[in-house]
C-alpha positions as CSV (number, residue, x, y, z in Angstrom):
1,M,5.7,54.0,-60.8
2,L,2.0,52.8,-59.0
3,P,4.1,50.8,-56.5
4,G,6.0,53.8,-55.7
5,I,3.0,56.0,-54.8
6,V,1.4,53.4,-53.0
7,G,4.9,52.5,-50.7
8,S,5.3,55.9,-50.1
9,L,1.7,56.2,-48.8
10,Q,1.8,52.7,-46.7
11,A,5.2,54.4,-45.2
12,N,3.7,57.5,-44.1
13,E,0.5,55.6,-42.3
14,A,3.6,53.9,-40.5
15,L,5.2,56.8,-39.4
16,K,2.4,58.5,-38.4
17,M,1.6,55.6,-36.2
18,I,5.0,55.5,-34.7
19,A,5.5,58.9,-34.3
20,G,1.8,59.5,-33.1
21,Y,1.5,62.6,-35.3
22,G,-1.3,63.4,-37.8
23,R,-4.2,61.7,-38.6
24,P,-3.8,58.1,-39.6
25,L,-6.2,56.3,-41.8
26,L,-7.8,54.3,-38.8
27,G,-11.7,53.6,-40.0
28,R,-11.1,54.8,-43.7
29,L,-9.6,53.6,-46.9
30,L,-7.7,55.4,-49.4
31,T,-8.3,54.3,-52.6
32,F,-5.9,55.9,-55.7
33,D,-7.2,55.6,-59.3
34,A,-4.1,55.7,-61.1
35,Q,-5.4,56.5,-64.5
36,S,-7.2,59.6,-63.4
37,T,-4.6,60.6,-60.7
38,R,-7.6,60.8,-58.3
39,F,-7.8,59.6,-54.3
40,A,-10.9,58.9,-52.6
41,E,-11.6,58.1,-49.0
42,V,-14.1,55.7,-47.6
43,N,-15.4,55.2,-44.5
44,V,-15.2,51.8,-43.0
45,R,-16.7,49.8,-40.1
46,R,-15.4,47.3,-37.5
47,D,-16.4,43.8,-38.4
48,P,-17.3,42.5,-34.8
49,Q,-16.2,39.0,-35.6
50,C,-12.3,40.1,-37.0
51,P,-10.0,38.6,-34.5
52,T,-7.7,41.8,-34.5
53,C,-10.4,44.7,-34.4
54,G,-13.8,42.7,-33.2
55,E,-15.3,42.8,-30.0
56,S,-13.1,40.0,-28.6
57,S,-9.9,42.0,-29.6
58,E,-7.9,43.5,-26.7
59,L,-7.1,46.2,-29.3
60,R,-9.7,49.3,-28.4
61,S,-7.8,52.1,-29.4
62,R,-4.7,53.6,-30.8
63,D,-3.3,54.2,-27.3
64,D,-3.8,50.0,-26.7
65,A,-1.8,49.4,-29.5
66,E,0.7,51.9,-28.8
67,G,0.9,50.8,-25.1
68,R,1.5,47.1,-26.4
69,R,4.2,48.3,-28.8
70,S,6.5,50.1,-26.1
71,S,5.8,47.2,-23.5
72,A,7.6,45.1,-26.3
73,A,10.4,46.8,-26.8
């Protein structure tokens, strides 16, 4: 049951990014405690050394990622 819950949440996040609708979990981590059926949200800072989201990355915002996706299509 747990993989289905987590998979549904991941699919929902992907749909929000593709559709540009809702508030995706950018800069936030969602945790799920299956024993107590509780969710918690934690703010996460960017790692300046991260090759994907760090200071040297070309991606600065969701719009940058969307522009890259649409130019590849």
